[in-house]
GUFIPA-154222 format. One line per 2 residues: their letters; for each residue x, y, z negated of C-alpha. Coordinates in steps of 0.1 Angstrom, whole numbers, padded with zeros to 4 digits. Layout:
<recs>
A = X:Y:Z | ...
</recs>
This chain:
<recs>
MA = -0044:-0116:-0517 | -0056:-0082:-0497
ES = -0022:-0068:-0497 | -0009:-0097:-0489
IR = -0032:-0095:-0455 | -0023:-0059:-0451
II = 0018:-0064:-0454 | 0013:-0090:-0423
SL = -0012:-0069:-0406 | 0019:-0047:-0407
QW = 0042:-0068:-0397 | 0018:-0077:-0366
QI = 0017:-0041:-0357 | 0054:-0042:-0355
LS = 0058:-0073:-0338 | 0039:-0065:-0311
LI = 0054:-0027:-0310 | 0086:-0044:-0302
IA = 0072:-0068:-0277 | 0056:-0040:-0258
LL = 0088:-0020:-0260 | 0111:-0051:-0248
VY = 0079:-0053:-0219 | 0084:-0015:-0209
FP = 0119:-0009:-0220 | 0137:-0037:-0207
IV = 0173:-0040:-0224 | 0198:-0015:-0205
SG = 0228:-0036:-0200 | 0234:-0074:-0200
SF = 0225:-0100:-0174 | 0189:-0112:-0168
FK = 0206:-0145:-0151 | 0229:-0163:-0155
PF = 0257:-0151:-0125 | 0249:-0171:-0092
NV = 0259:-0165:-0056 | 0238:-0172:-0029
SY = 0246:-0180:0008 | 0229:-0194:0031
DH = 0223:-0228:0061 | 0200:-0235:0090
RA = 0173:-0245:0067 | 0174:-0215:0039
LI = 0183:-0195:0016 | 0206:-0209:-0009
IA = 0207:-0197:-0044 | 0230:-0214:-0071
DK = 0235:-0245:-0054 | 0201:-0249:-0043
RR = 0180:-0246:-0011 | 0150:-0227:-0018
ML = 0113:-0218:-0004 | 0105:-0184:-0012
VS = 0073:-0159:-0018 | 0081:-0119:-0014
AG = 0057:-0093:-0030 | 0064:-0060:-0006
IH = 0062:-0032:-0032 | 0072:0005:-0029
YP = 0086:0020:-0062 | 0079:0053:-0053
RA = 0041:0049:-0044 | 0037:0038:-0079
TP = 0046:0056:-0114 | 0075:0038:-0135
EM = 0043:0033:-0161 | 0022:0013:-0134
WS = 0058:-0011:-0123 | 0056:-0037:-0151
DL = 0021:-0046:-0140 | 0025:-0046:-0107
IE = 0053:-0067:-0108 | 0040:-0094:-0136
KS = 0011:-0098:-0120 | 0030:-0107:-0084
KE = 0047:-0131:-0105 | 0014:-0142:-0117
GG = 0003:-0147:-0082 | 0032:-0166:-0072
AD = 0061:-0142:-0058 | 0095:-0156:-0065
VI = 0110:-0121:-0047 | 0104:-0083:-0050
QT = 0111:-0065:-0019 | 0110:-0028:-0015
YV = 0128:0001:0010 | 0154:0024:-0004
FW = 0139:0057:0003 | 0166:0082:0015
SG = 0144:0116:0015 | 0138:0108:-0020
HE = 0168:0102:-0034 | 0192:0129:-0015
PV = 0165:0159:-0004 | 0190:0179:-0003
KG = 0225:0172:0009 | 0245:0160:-0016
QY = 0221:0164:-0043 | 0204:0129:-0055
NF = 0173:0123:-0074 | 0171:0085:-0096
EG = 0145:0102:-0119 | 0107:0096:-0124
RY = 0089:0069:-0093 | 0129:0073:-0075
DL = 0142:0057:-0108 | 0158:0027:-0088
VK = 0179:0011:-0113 | 0150:0010:-0139
FV = 0125:-0006:-0110 | 0154:-0034:-0104
KL = 0162:-0038:-0137 | 0124:-0048:-0147
IG = 0123:-0073:-0119 | 0153:-0089:-0131
SS = 0136:-0087:-0167 | 0105:-0107:-0156
GL = 0123:-0134:-0138 | 0122:-0123:-0101
YL = 0148:-0118:-0074 | 0150:-0090:-0052
HL = 0153:-0081:-0016 | 0168:-0047:-0011
RI = 0161:-0030:0023 | 0184:0000:0022
GP = 0178:0009:0061 | 0181:0042:0052
YV = 0160:0043:0082 | 0127:0026:0069
CA = 0097:0037:0088 | 0067:0021:0065
EW = 0043:0055:0070 | 0065:0075:0050
NF = 0072:0110:0060 | 0100:0110:0089
GG = 0104:0070:0085 | 0126:0085:0054
FP = 0154:0108:0068 | 0159:0136:0048
VW = 0149:0164:0073 | 0181:0180:0068
LR = 0198:0156:0086 | 0181:0169:0119
DI = 0202:0200:0111 | 0237:0182:0114
PG = 0250:0197:0148 | 0259:0174:0167
IQ = 0236:0146:0149 | 0215:0115:0174
FR = 0202:0097:0147 | 0201:0054:0149
TD = 0229:0055:0176 | 0268:0055:0180
NE = 0270:0088:0171 | 0296:0101:0144
PF = 0278:0127:0126 | 0247:0101:0117
KK = 0267:0075:0110 | 0289:0098:0085
EM = 0261:0108:0067 | 0245:0073:0070
QK = 0276:0049:0062 | 0278:0075:0027
FV = 0243:0071:0018 | 0244:0030:0021
TK = 0276:0029:0000 | 0260:0056:-0029
IV = 0231:0027:-0032 | 0254:-0002:-0032
DL = 0275:0013:-0057 | 0250:0020:-0079
MR = 0238:-0014:-0076 | 0273:-0026:-0085
DA = 0276:-0005:-0116 | 0248:-0013:-0128
KL = 0256:-0049:-0126 | 0225:-0058:-0107
FC = 0238:-0082:-0080 | 0229:-0118:-0086
WQ = 0268:-0124:-0090 | 0268:-0105:-0120
GG = 0234:-0117:-0134 | 0214:-0096:-0121
PI = 0183:-0097:-0096 | 0196:-0088:-0058
IM = 0197:-0116:-0040 | 0196:-0100:-0003
LQ = 0202:-0062:0012 | 0189:-0048:0046
IE = 0204:-0028:0069 | 0187:-0010:0096
NE = 0150:-0016:0104 | 0127:-0027:0131
YG = 0160:-0014:0151 | 0152:-0041:0183
DV = 0122:-0019:0190 | 0137:0009:0201
EK = 0175:-0002:0211 | 0170:0000:0244
SY = 0163:0037:0247 | 0201:0043:0235
GQ = 0219:0019:0265 | 0253:0010:0254
KG = 0257:0032:0226 | 0225:0013:0208
KD = 0245:-0017:0214 | 0278:-0006:0199
YV = 0257:0016:0166 | 0242:-0022:0160
KW = 0277:-0036:0156 | 0293:-0007:0143
AA = 0259:-0010:0111 | 0267:-0045:0101
SM = 0304:-0043:0099 | 0297:-0017:0080
AL = 0275:-0030:0059 | 0293:-0062:0055
GL = 0320:-0042:0045 | 0308:-0029:0011
GA = 0312:-0064:-0006 | 0279:-0065:-0023
GV = 0282:-0102:-0020 | 0250:-0111:-0011
PW = 0236:-0115:0026 | 0223:-0090:0046
VM = 0194:-0088:0070 | 0184:-0072:0102
CK = 0142:-0077:0112 | 0136:-0078:0150
QT = 0167:-0074:0157 | 0174:-0100:0185
DA = 0211:-0093:0187 | 0223:-0087:0147
PE = 0260:-0099:0144 | 0272:-0134:0134
NI = 0271:-0128:0101 | 0239:-0107:0096
ID = 0201:-0128:0092 | 0180:-0118:0117
AC = 0142:-0115:0110 | 0109:-0113:0121
NG = 0083:-0087:0112 | 0046:-0091:0125
YY = 0009:-0109:0117 | 0023:-0140:0126
CD = 0058:-0153:0125 | 0057:-0193:0129
GF = 0072:-0192:0162 | 0100:-0171:0154
KP = 0136:-0183:0156 | 0167:-0164:0148
NS = 0199:-0157:0173 | 0218:-0183:0156
QM = 0210:-0222:0149 | 0231:-0213:0116
KP = 0204:-0189:0105 | 0175:-0196:0082
IL = 0141:-0179:0092 | 0128:-0154:0076
WT = 0100:-0133:0076 | 0106:-0100:0061
ED = 0075:-0081:0072 | 0043:-0101:0069
WD = 0014:-0076:0077 | -0014:-0084:0053
GW = -0035:-0053:0063 | -0027:-0022:0083
YT = -0022:0019:0073 | -0051:0040:0084
KW = -0053:0073:0098 | -0075:0106:0086
GG = -0105:0099:0105 | -0097:0062:0111
SL = -0120:0034:0101 | -0100:0010:0073
PH = -0086:-0022:0079 | -0091:-0058:0066
RP = -0072:-0088:0070 | -0091:-0117:0059
AE = -0077:-0137:0035 | -0082:-0168:0049
DL = -0061:-0159:0082 | -0033:-0144:0063
AF = -0031:-0180:0041 | -0036:-0197:0079
AV = -0002:-0174:0094 | 0015:-0184:0060
AR = 0011:-0218:0056 | 0019:-0222:0093
FY = 0049:-0200:0089 | 0064:-0225:0065
QR = 0047:-0259:0081 | 0076:-0247:0114
GG = 0101:-0241:0090 | 0105:-0206:0074
SF = 0117:-0205:0039 | 0116:-0165:0034
QN = 0082:-0143:0035 | 0075:-0116:0022
YY = 0042:-0095:0018 | 0037:-0062:0039
MY = 0026:-0048:0012 | 0017:-0069:-0018
FG = 0011:-0039:-0033 | 0007:-0007:-0013
GT = 0004:0025:-0035 | -0003:0063:-0028
NF = 0014:0085:-0012 | 0018:0112:-0034
GR = 0027:0146:-0026 | 0040:0153:0011
TS = 0053:0119:0013 | 0028:0105:0037
GG = 0039:0101:0076 | 0024:0101:0105
PF = 0013:0122:0116 | -0024:0118:0101
YI = -0018:0088:0075 | -0041:0092:0048
TS = -0030:0095:0015 | -0037:0059:0003
YD = -0016:0036:0011 | -0041:0007:0002
YD = -0026:-0015:0031 | -0054:-0040:0024
AP = -0030:-0053:-0002 | -0035:-0088:-0025
LD = -0031:-0057:-0050 | -0048:-0025:-0044
EY = -0036:0010:-0046 | -0046:0010:-0084
GL = -0029:-0022:-0090 | -0060:-0042:-0096
RS = -0061:-0076:-0081 | -0079:-0079:-0051
EP = -0100:-0109:-0049 | -0108:-0131:-0035
KW = -0070:-0124:-0017 | -0049:-0127:-0040
GH = -0063:-0154:-0058 | -0060:-0170:-0026
LK = -0026:-0166:-0018 | -0021:-0172:-0054
DL = -0034:-0210:-0046 | -0014:-0213:-0017
HA = 0018:-0201:-0029 | 0014:-0235:-0060
AI = 0009:-0256:-0030 | 0036:-0247:-0008
KL = 0054:-0247:-0044 | 0044:-0284:-0051
CE = 0062:-0289:-0017 | 0093:-0278:-0023
PA = 0111:-0305:-0035 | 0106:-0319:0003
LV = 0111:-0290:0024 | 0143:-0283:0008
AA = 0155:-0320:0010 | 0146:-0316:0051
DA = 0165:-0307:0077 | 0139:-0301:0101
PQ = 0102:-0317:0100 | 0091:-0344:0121
YR = 0064:-0335:0144 | 0030:-0357:0149
KL = 0007:-0344:0175 | -0029:-0354:0159
GS = -0055:-0343:0191 | -0054:-0310:0214
NQ = -0049:-0288:0193 | -0042:-0305:0159
EA = -0003:-0309:0144 | 0011:-0322:0118
HI = 0047:-0313:0103 | 0064:-0337:0079
YR = 0092:-0334:0052 | 0109:-0360:0039
GD = 0138:-0365:0019 | 0154:-0376:-0010
GE = 0144:-0355:-0043 | 0167:-0336:-0066
TG = 0159:-0361:-0095 | 0160:-0394:-0074
GK = 0132:-0414:-0056 | 0117:-0400:-0017
VC = 0101:-0370:-0019 | 0071:-0362:0009
AA = 0051:-0331:0018 | 0028:-0328:0047
FL = 0010:-0299:0065 | -0021:-0303:0090
AN = -0029:-0279:0117 | -0058:-0273:0132
ID = -0054:-0243:0157 | -0088:-0246:0174
EH = -0103:-0212:0169 | -0139:-0222:0168
KS = -0141:-0262:0164 | -0136:-0280:0129
AH = -0111:-0312:0134 | -0114:-0347:0122
VK = -0077:-0363:0123 | -0062:-0394:0116
FN = -0030:-0392:0091 | -0009:-0420:0078
GQ = -0039:-0441:0078 | -0064:-0417:0064
SY = -0091:-0396:0079 | -0087:-0359:0075
TL = -0116:-0327:0085 | -0099:-0297:0090
PP = -0118:-0266:0097 | -0108:-0239:0126
WS = -0082:-0220:0128 | -0066:-0238:0089
VS = -0040:-0255:0076 | -0044:-0284:0055
IL = -0014:-0290:0024 | -0002:-0324:0015
PD = 0024:-0319:-0012 | 0023:-0359:-0015
CR = 0018:-0370:0024 | -0015:-0385:0012
HV = -0040:-0361:-0011 | -0049:-0326:0001
AF = -0040:-0294:-0024 | -0051:-0267:-0002
NT = -0068:-0255:0031 | -0064:-0220:0043
AK = -0100:-0218:0052 | -0115:-0232:0019
VG = -0117:-0202:-0003 | -0121:-0216:-0044
AQ = -0113:-0183:-0060 | -0130:-0158:-0075
TS = -0144:-0125:-0058 | -0141:-0091:-0073
VK = -0164:-0067:-0065 | -0155:-0032:-0074
TV = -0173:-0004:-0095 | -0163:0032:-0093
ES = -0180:0049:-0122 | -0185:0086:-0135
AR = -0156:0088:-0166 | -0170:0082:-0197
PS = -0158:0109:-0223 | -0123:0101:-0240
LG = -0142:0096:-0276 | -0134:0124:-0300
SK = -0128:0151:-0274 | -0133:0184:-0281
SI = -0122:0205:-0254 | -0144:0238:-0248
LQ = -0135:0236:-0211 | -0149:0201:-0201
KV = -0184:0214:-0190 | -0199:0182:-0173
VR = -0229:0185:-0151 | -0254:0160:-0143
QD = -0272:0158:-0110 | -0284:0132:-0097
NV = -0268:0102:-0123 | -0230:0119:-0108
SY = -0209:0132:-0133 | -0194:0163:-0119
IS = -0160:0171:-0134 | -0169:0209:-0147
KS = -0187:0236:-0141 | -0162:0263:-0148
WM = -0141:0267:-0116 | -0117:0297:-0116
AL = -0107:0309:-0077 | -0078:0327:-0060
KE = -0076:0340:-0026 | -0044:0325:-0004
PI = -0034:0359:0021 | -0039:0353:0054
GI = -0009:0356:0074 | 0024:0376:0059
WG = 0018:0373:0026 | 0061:0378:0012
EN = 0089:0398:0015 | 0115:0368:0024
NF = 0098:0365:0058 | 0115:0375:0091
TF = 0111:0387:0131 | 0124:0370:0159
QG = 0123:0373:0196 | 0103:0343:0210
LL = 0083:0312:0195 | 0110:0290:0175
EH = 0102:0254:0168 | 0086:0247:0130
LN = 0111:0219:0116 | 0135:0248:0122
VT = 0120:0274:0101 | 0103:0256:0076
KD = 0129:0228:0067 | 0099:0207:0059
RS = 0095:0232:0022 | 0061:0230:0034
DY = 0030:0218:0053 | 0027:0255:0069
LW = 0040:0281:0087 | 0025:0312:0100
HK = 0036:0332:0129 | 0023:0368:0137
TR = 0025:0389:0169 | 0011:0426:0178
IT = -0012:0423:0212 | -0025:0457:0220
VS = -0056:0457:0243 | -0060:0485:0267
ED = -0099:0502:0274 | -0097:0484:0308
DI = -0089:0450:0291 | -0120:0455:0269
SF = -0142:0466:0304 | -0128:0434:0323
WK = -0139:0410:0293 | -0171:0419:0297
KN = -0175:0426:0337 | -0170:0386:0340
GA = -0186:0378:0310 | -0151:0359:0295
NP = -0134:0364:0263 | -0089:0358:0269
TV = -0077:0326:0255 | -0045:0312:0237
SI = -0032:0284:0255 | -0003:0265:0246
DS = 0011:0234:0267 | 0012:0214:0240
MR = 0009:0214:0199 | 0008:0193:0168
DV = -0008:0187:0139 | -0030:0213:0131
LR = -0029:0249:0147 | -0049:0277:0131
VF = -0060:0307:0150 | -0064:0342:0139
VN = -0073:0376:0149 | -0069:0402:0124
KQ = -0070:0376:0100 | -0107:0364:0112
LS = -0105:0328:0119 | -0111:0322:0158
GS = -0104:0282:0158 | -0083:0251:0152
VV = -0070:0225:0171 | -0059:0196:0160
GH = -0041:0164:0174 | -0009:0151:0182
WV = 0009:0169:0211 | -0020:0181:0231
KA = -0025:0213:0249 | -0045:0242:0229
VQ = -0069:0264:0243 | -0087:0287:0223
PV = -0109:0315:0231 | -0098:0346:0206
RF = -0120:0381:0202 | -0098:0415:0208
MQ = -0104:0450:0198 | -0093:0479:0217
GN = -0057:0489:0204 | -0033:0473:0184
ND = -0045:0433:0173 | -0027:0404:0150
LL = -0025:0374:0163 | -0020:0350:0136
LL = -0008:0314:0149 | -0005:0291:0116
TQ = 0009:0258:0122 | 0005:0229:0100
TV = 0022:0192:0097 | 0001:0162:0084
GL = 0033:0144:0080 | 0063:0137:0103
QN = 0070:0110:0125 | 0078:0082:0109
YG = 0086:0057:0139 | 0101:0058:0177
AF = 0136:0064:0194 | 0146:0100:0190
LE = 0134:0115:0157 | 0152:0143:0158
KD = 0140:0160:0186 | 0103:0152:0179
GA = 0099:0181:0158 | 0067:0200:0150
GF = 0050:0234:0161 | 0047:0238:0197
RG = 0063:0226:0229 | 0059:0242:0268
KA = 0048:0271:0277 | 0021:0290:0255
KL = 0005:0324:0267 | -0029:0348:0264
TG = -0045:0343:0296 | -0077:0365:0309
FK = -0059:0399:0308 | -0070:0423:0341
NG = -0028:0425:0346 | -0025:0388:0342
DM = -0012:0362:0315 | 0004:0372:0287
DL = 0035:0356:0278 | 0038:0350:0238
AK = 0073:0331:0240 | 0091:0371:0251
SS = 0069:0384:0228 | 0085:0397:0188
WT = 0069:0370:0162 | 0072:0377:0122
YQ = 0077:0347:0104 | 0065:0334:0069
VG = 0069:0295:0052 | 0042:0282:0033
LK = 0016:0296:0013 | 0017:0322:-0013
GE = 0006:0302:-0043 | 0029:0271:-0030
AE = 0060:0296:-0038 | 0046:0310:-0069
KI = 0037:0271:-0082 | 0005:0285:-0093
YT = -0007:0247:-0094 | 0020:0239:-0121
VE = 0009:0242:-0160 | 0043:0265:-0165
HN = 0029:0296:-0134 | -0008:0286:-0130
EK = -0018:0318:-0156 | 0004:0341:-0140
AE = -0016:0339:-0109 | -0050:0365:-0108
WS = -0081:0339:-0115 | -0116:0350:-0111
TL = -0146:0330:-0122 | -0163:0312:-0096
ET = -0201:0315:-0093 | -0217:0289:-0088
DA = -0237:0298:-0055 | -0203:0307:-0037
SP = -0204:0305:-0002 | -0177:0283:0010
SI = -0143:0298:0015 | -0114:0296:0037
FM = -0081:0291:0020 | -0095:0295:-0013
WY = -0069:0282:-0046 | -0097:0265:-0078
KT = -0087:0254:-0108 | -0102:0236:-0133
YF = -0097:0220:-0169 | -0111:0183:-0175
DT = -0105:0155:-0204 | -0089:0119:-0195
PA = -0120:0095:-0192 | -0119:0065:-0219
GT = -0104:0034:-0212 | -0078:0023:-0191
DP = -0094:0017:-0160 | -0077:0037:-0129
VV = -0085:0070:-0127 | -0098:0088:-0091
LD = -0110:0124:-0083 | -0136:0120:-0057
LE = -0132:0150:-0032 | -0159:0141:-0011
SM = -0176:0176:-0016 | -0140:0193:-0002
GK = -0128:0198:0031 | -0091:0195:0042
GQ = -0065:0208:0012 | -0038:0196:-0014
AW = -0046:0185:-0049 | -0024:0187:-0078
VN = -0030:0174:-0116 | -0008:0186:-0144
GH = 0017:0197:-0115 | 0017:0165:-0103
HI = 0013:0163:-0064 | -0015:0135:-0059
GR = -0020:0143:-0022 | -0038:0160:0010
YW = -0071:0155:0016 | -0092:0158:0042
NI = -0130:0150:0040 | -0127:0138:0079
IS = -0156:0116:0095 | -0143:0078:0113
QK = -0156:0068:0145 | -0196:0053:0138
DG = -0186:0023:0161 | -0160:-0005:0160
CE = -0173:-0019:0122 | -0183:-0056:0126
RT = -0211:-0064:0107 | -0195:-0101:0101
CD = -0158:-0109:0096 | -0149:-0139:0110
YR = -0112:-0152:0098 | -0113:-0173:0134
GA = -0083:-0164:0157 | -0057:-0143:0162
YY = -0058:-0109:0139 | -0050:-0071:0152
SD = -0057:-0040:0131 | -0091:-0031:0151
KC = -0108:-0067:0137 | -0125:-0066:0107
TT = -0125:-0033:0099 | -0147:-0011:0078
NC = -0162:0022:0069 | -0171:0036:0102
GK = -0190:0063:0105 | -0180:0075:0065
PT = -0150:0094:0054 | -0123:0083:0061
QT = -0107:0089:0020 | -0126:0108:-0003
RY = -0111:0090:-0040 | -0079:0102:-0050
HV = -0055:0079:-0073 | -0045:0101:-0111
PR = -0020:0085:-0123 | -0033:0075:-0160
SW = 0002:0083:-0171 | -0002:0119:-0157
LK = -0028:0126:-0178 | -0031:0144:-0212
PS = -0060:0132:-0236 | -0076:0163:-0232
SN = -0076:0200:-0207 | -0056:0183:-0178
LL = -0050:0207:-0153 | -0065:0207:-0120
VL = -0060:0223:-0087 | -0067:0226:-0052
FE = -0057:0243:-0024 | -0086:0244:0001
ET = -0082:0254:0038 | -0113:0251:0056
GG = -0142:0251:0030 | -0154:0233:0003
NP = -0178:0230:-0029 | -0155:0228:-0058
FN = -0188:0220:-0085 | -0193:0188:-0069
IS = -0155:0175:-0073 | -0159:0144:-0099
VK = -0139:0124:-0118 | -0141:0085:-0118
TV = -0124:0052:-0127 | -0124:0022:-0106
TA = -0128:-0016:-0125 | -0134:-0052:-0111
GI = -0167:-0046:-0129 | -0181:-0076:-0112
LC = -0164:-0113:-0106 | -0183:-0140:-0083
GQ = -0172:-0174:-0081 | -0185:-0205:-0053
VL = -0175:-0233:-0055 | -0184:-0271:-0039
ES = -0182:-0303:-0060 | -0163:-0315:-0032
HY = -0138:-0286:-0030 | -0101:-0297:-0040
PP = -0088:-0302:-0080 | -0070:-0274:-0093
LR = -0039:-0268:-0086 | -0027:-0267:-0119
KW = -0036:-0303:-0125 | -0009:-0316:-0103
ST = 0019:-0306:-0127 | 0006:-0319:-0159
PD = 0022:-0354:-0170 | -0008:-0376:-0166
YI = -0008:-0373:-0127 | 0037:-0369:-0129
NG = 0037:-0403:-0148 | 0010:-0419:-0126
TM = -0016:-0424:-0151 | -0046:-0398:-0135
SI = -0055:-0404:-0103 | -0055:-0368:-0085
NS = -0087:-0373:-0071 | -0107:-0382:-0099
VA = -0104:-0346:-0110 | -0135:-0320:-0107
PE = -0126:-0290:-0089 | -0138:-0255:-0111
VY = -0151:-0219:-0106 | -0119:-0201:-0127
LH = -0133:-0166:-0138 | -0108:-0135:-0153
CE = -0112:-0101:-0156 | -0086:-0076:-0157
DG = -0061:-0070:-0187 | -0085:-0049:-0217
HV = -0113:-0066:-0200 | -0140:-0093:-0213
IS = -0167:-0111:-0198 | -0196:-0092:-0213
SI = -0227:-0114:-0195 | -0236:-0142:-0166
EF = -0256:-0123:-0146 | -0260:-0153:-0125
AS = -0252:-0188:-0121 | -0266:-0220:-0106
YG = -0252:-0257:-0104 | -0272:-0269:-0074
TP = -0276:-0254:-0043 | -0275:-0219:-0046
RG = -0284:-0192:-0019 | -0270:-0166:-0008
SC = -0237:-0149:-0011 | -0215:-0124:-0045
DR = -0242:-0098:-0059 | -0268:-0118:-0036
FS = -0271:-0150:-0052 | -0306:-0170:-0054
IG = -0318:-0200:-0068 | -0324:-0229:-0042
KC = -0345:-0256:-0044 | -0316:-0278:-0062
HA = -0312:-0260:-0099 | -0293:-0273:-0133
SN = -0319:-0256:-0154 | -0287:-0249:-0182
SL = -0261:-0234:-0156 | -0269:-0200:-0178
SI = -0261:-0214:-0208 | -0232:-0237:-0198
VS = -0215:-0209:-0185 | -0218:-0185:-0206
EA = -0211:-0206:-0235 | -0179:-0213:-0215
CK = -0172:-0179:-0204 | -0188:-0152:-0227
GR = -0162:-0128:-0243 | -0131:-0143:-0231
TS = -0106:-0123:-0203 | -0109:-0154:-0183
CF = -0127:-0190:-0182 | -0123:-0218:-0161
IE = -0161:-0239:-0153 | -0156:-0276:-0140
VS = -0180:-0279:-0111 | -0190:-0317:-0122
NT = -0223:-0336:-0131 | -0206:-0345:-0164
AF = -0203:-0304:-0169 | -0237:-0298:-0163
RS = -0250:-0332:-0182 | -0265:-0340:-0154
DP = -0272:-0344:-0120 | -0300:-0321:-0106
CS = -0303:-0336:-0071 | -0292:-0369:-0067
GT = -0274:-0373:-0038 | -0270:-0340:-0026
LK = -0240:-0319:-0019 | -0233:-0294:-0051
TL = -0220:-0260:-0055 | -0214:-0240:-0091
AV = -0220:-0203:-0078 | -0216:-0180:-0106
MA = -0215:-0138:-0109 | -0200:-0121:-0138
RC = -0195:-0089:-0153 | -0166:-0079:-0171
SP = -0166:-0049:-0192 | -0135:-0030:-0213
SQ = -0124:-0049:-0245 | -0130:-0036:-0283
NT = -0107:-0066:-0293 | -0070:-0066:-0284
SD = -0072:-0108:-0293 | -0098:-0117:-0268
LS = -0099:-0153:-0256 | -0082:-0170:-0222
F = -0087:-0205:-0212
</recs>
């Protein structure tokens, strides 16, 4: 018997391994779908001869690692997405002209195949201009060096390169059999991107370019529809689509085209020194519901998962390394609740309406009040019989409304939409959130079991675990450091020299100061000044290798006093980029470094024109050139031990080793003790860091979802560093002895760096007994065959931990009239005494659980005649068992 059990156990392990391999390494060849065609009419995309209402999730593959892709796709599908949408990043795929990269985070074919294996479709936005807060808008910097080139207009050099790249991507997808008519997931493509915003800048050539781009794309024979977003003059066979916070009023430029929303901005990006944007789930759901209510058929969340701007990919200038975007899935791939769950419920409600939405050519409009309206969709269902769905909207920003519809009364909260899949019963209201709230906890890393690294020496102080007390340091030379420098008469434009191989460019010239100049300055109590008409993003001024000061800004005037000694002095100017411009017309002309006049003022004999001086140039840092951040090359550098009492120094390299934290939770570096610089782990470029404080004012104590959203509404984190935690993907880590290398520009304390993990450690649910029945009940056989009334079904609290975690404890539970909100619940006047035991029995030890909100579930009515609520706070902990229960 024991031997049989061992054999069964081994067979189960082998089967589990096969399943895991199939999930992460889908079949390389073969179809994911039975081949089908995609077309469209005025109402919707037509997939395999059927109109569809589609929900799309924006995921940019380079902003995650390939090991994260499957989980992100599956969570998107679980959240109700039908489609994944992504840009194609030219700068990542062709970093050097003619040399292509489709490996690692840029393995586009693998990403598309994972989408197909999940049963989802793909909207591929080739562009090739993407904006996306990506460095240089996704254009490779070498493109600007082509003679005579002008981007995004009727310009032959640009069109030649653009056509070559777009053709490359279409051919790549066709060769891999990834279009829908080949059995693949690609149902739609995009050419250009938001060109309508800049088209007027190019005059007639802009209009001609739009026609050329459309004709070029259609001529590639991809066999699926093409779109142009924010392009009111899109040609006849191209669908023009909407981008924005709200697109319910959008109409395409032809009655033969469907209403598509290619970018639903569910949050916003963040700049260094800025606060963090948040878009309320209620408002986002309102915008989406209004879109489908008023005739929309395809809507994409930009972003569903934002991810991370690894390396130097963040655009700008001054966009931070995190691209969290307040998306339904956070930067690390964890669900952001209640946004993810509330949208999942919304999508389920819309899917219940889909038979009616696709059956009707247009909705019937009915005014219900001064700011209230209904849109009703009726038609013949696919399986016979009549279908009907209705959307009731209250667009009043302040007051609830009581309306009559089809002989029944409905209460509509302000700024909300109620969805009635059968034109009678409300399945969902955008302002009533029944989804759980998750509270992310950031914890000091637990060492992996069995770790034997002698290099990791964790220090504990004030309950914080620091990464190491053993650090090495190396001074980066100030100024010209290598033989590959050159001298030129005059000041050169930054990008023309660096080609964006580095953020840094050194400029050095010799300034001779006479005794008369020294006397002149003493007599007048003044100092000479470096004055530059315009510069971007960071300028650091050194005299004789001593820092005089820094200027930060985007094309701002730079005025920096300096001190010279008598005789010869070395004036060093270090220009730095913090992400290249990614939006606007004439990107090829934007450049970096200096513009206008540059001079030294305050000399006895007048100002000195620096443009007439002879300058020596050096691109980048010595440590960059020697790749001392890599595992292969770091030992070749002359590191020295960093003493714990060492004073913070500028232009320093630091390195240490650390062990990977136990568990599966996302790993982050807390760099709040550092200044500004860049970080690498095991040679992987984590990104730029900058401990810059956001403005103190502008954040609201409470966030009111009502009324139109804008990027400065509902911001948080005022008066705090914009970003302190930096994602380190677990696939980039070894079990122990991971190499961490930092380049620090302004001075920081590496001894206070810590490694932490992020998890959704606290879950809260709060649902009224008058809330709507669970949406899953609408699809049960009892409801479909008419033996169950949906009104007889009680609402539920649904709790679910992240994968690999279980509900370890119930911290609070009260059925009655609990007070407060998540993490601050308290028992009210009415309370069922068995609340904690009932909830604990249903949930403890499980990954997920449902708790019915009813007197029946709690075996009594704790306060008859009172509207009751179930409030629960649970704690999730790492699972010790791979077969944990979910209900």
